[in-house]
N, C-alpha and C positions, 0 to 999 in steps of 0.2 A: 690802554695797557702800556706800561713802560717798556722800552727796548734796552739792550745791553749798553748802547752808547750813552744812555742817560744814567747808568748806575753810578752811585756816589763814589765808588772806588776810583773813578776817572778823575775825581776832583781832590780826593784826600788819600794820603798814604798813612797807614797805621801798622806799625810793626813793633815787635818785641826784640830787644837787642841784649844778648846775654854774653857772659864771659867771666873768667876768673878775675880776681882782684889784680889791678895793675896791668891789665891788657890794653888800656887806652880807650875805653868806651866813651867816657865823658869828653875827653880831649878831642876825639875824632868828630865831634859835632861841629867843629870849626869849619869843615868843608861845606856844610850846609849854610853856615853863616856867610861864608865867602860867596856862596851861590845866590845870596839875596834873601834868604829866609829870615823870619823873625822868630824869637823864642819866648815861650812862657814856661819857666822851669820851676817845678816843685822840687826843691833840693832837700831831700830827707837825710842825706849823708854828710852835709856840710863839706862837699868835695868838689867845688867848681874851680879850684885853683888851676888845674891843667887847661881847662877851656879858656879861662881868663888869660893865661900866659900865651897860649897859641893865638888867641884872638888879637892880643896886643901886638904880636909879632907879624901876623899875616893879614889882618884886616882891622886895624885899630879904629878906622873910621866907622865901623859897624858895631862897636861895643854897645851903643844905645839901642840896638835892635834886640838885646837880650834883657828880658825882665825876669826876675827870679824872686822867690821867697824861700827862706830856709826855716824848716820846722824840725826841732828835735826836743824831746822831753829832757828835763834836767834831772839828773840823778844825784843822790847824796849817799855817803857811806854810813852804814850802821853796822852794829855787831851781827845783825842777821844777814848782812850783805847789802849791796847797793839797792836802793829803792827810789821811786820817783819822788822828787821834791814837790810837795803840793799835789795837785790833781794833774793827771795826764791830759795834755792839750794838743800835742803835735798832730794827732790824727784828725781831730775835729777842726782845728785851725786850717789844716791842709784841705779838708773838704769845703770849708767856707771859701777859700781862695779858688778852688776848682769850680765851685758854683758861680763865682764872679767871672772867671775866665770862660766858663761854658757859654756865656752869652755872645761870645765872639763868633763871627762867621767870616773866615778868611783862609783861602787855600794857600796863602804864603806864610801862614803862621804855624809853628810846630809846638804842640804841647809836649813837654818832656817830664816824665816821672823818674827821678833819679834818687834813690833806687827803689825798686819794688821790694827788695829785701828789707830795707829800713822802713818802708811804708808798712809792711806787714808787722814789723816789730812794734811800731807805733799803734797799729790797730789792736795788737794783743794787749798792750798796756791800757788802751782805752777800754777794751772788753773787760779786763781785770778790774779796772776802776769802777765800771758799771755794776759789777757783781763781786765785790771783794770777799764775800763770805761763802762763795761757792764751794761745796764739798768735793766736787769733782772738777779738777783743773781742765779736763778735756772740754768742758763747756766754754771756757775762755777761748781756746783754740778754735772751736767750731764757730762761735760768734764772730771772731776776727776774720776767719776764712770767708764766711758769708759776706761780711762787709767789703772785704777786698775784692771778692769776685763781682759783687754788685758794681763797684767802681769801674772795674775793667769792662763790664758789660756796657756801662754808660758811655765811657770814652771811646769805645769801638763801635758804638751804634751810629746810625745815620743822622741822628739829631745833634751829635757832637761834631760841629762843622769846623774842625781843625785837623791838621795832620797830628799824628801821635807817635811818639817814641817812648816805650817803656823800657828802662834799663834795669837789668837784674844780674845777680851772680848765678852760678850754676851749682846745683845740688846733685851730687853723684850717689847713686844707690846701687847696691849689689842685687842683681836680679837672679843670677845663678852663681854657683861657686866660681870665682875668678872672672865673672862677667859683670860689668857695670853699665848703668844707663844714666845719662845726664838729663836733668830736668830744670826748668825754671825754678830758681830758689824763691820760695814763698813761705808764708807763715804755716807751720805744720807740714805734714808730709802728703796730705791728700790733695792739696790745691795745685801743686806744681804741674802734675801731668794733665790737669784740666785746662790750664791757662792757654795753651796754644790753640784751643778751639775758638778763641775769640779773635785770633789774628791770622791773616792770610800770609804774613811774612814773619819768619823767625830766623834771625841771623846771629852769628857768633863772632866775637872778637877773640883772636888767639895770638899768643906770642910763642915763637920758637927760637932756638939758639940762645946765645948768651954773649955779653960784652959787645964787641964791635960786630959780631955776627948775629945780633938780635934782629929778628924780623917780625913785624906785626902785620896782621892781615885780618880781613873780614871774610868769613866763610858763609856761603849761601845755600849749599847743597848738603844733604844728610851725610853725617859721618857715621862711623861704626858705633858711636856712643850716643850722639845727640841727633834727633830727628828734625833737622833744620828744614825750612821750606821757603819758597819764594814764588810768586805767581807768574813771573815772566821768565820763561826758559832761556831767553837770550842773554840774561845776566850771567856773567862768568861765575864759576864756582868759588874763585878766590879773587879778592880785590885788595888793593893797597889800603891800609888803615887810613892813611892821610887823605884819600880822596874817595874812598869806597861809599860812604853814605850819600854823598852828592851824586855819584853815579847811579846808585840804587833809586834815589828819588827821581832822577831824570828819566830812567827807564820805566818806572812804574806810573808816572804821571801821564 
């Protein structure tokens, strides 16, 4: 019978990292690169510029430690609105790459999905392409949600032997008049509240102030709007964005 010191969580950190646009989520990965980790990044947003720029400035000798693939469907303009050019391939191509990377077993490698929001959109286009004549569009959302949830179950499972960071935006919903709740942004409205069940760690990138007074930080404890969580109570409630991820990985490993 296994004991707690043998649990896979001692070898791999798997977290979901949320925040509004431009809060510095992708760029803050550089602290982990500096700490010696390697990356396998599924780039669904085509938004790695900030990480590249920080890495060139802070640890240019480690740029080769980042492997990435960018997947986005190509749209074209029509009188009926933008539509996919050809067949939607971003979702299935991303799954193929994930299958390849899933053979890796390395506690010093981090798989990054950036972002879950765009991954969900790709899943929706895939679902729509599979059944373009569906009379009820809700079927497209349901199929996409099921597919995305299955991917999250896979990468957070014990058989996926890499660290995991899933980056996503925040979706705010009114729960009572004047009261809002923040959830992981995912395809449709039903999946967001379910996603944290797959992760022991849910953290938030946040920006406050403006201009020279701008301050960026990582929050690890629940706020009044978002139910954040982290399994190590010794980790501070707020960490500097520049070094926070490296601190979290150090404390959780």
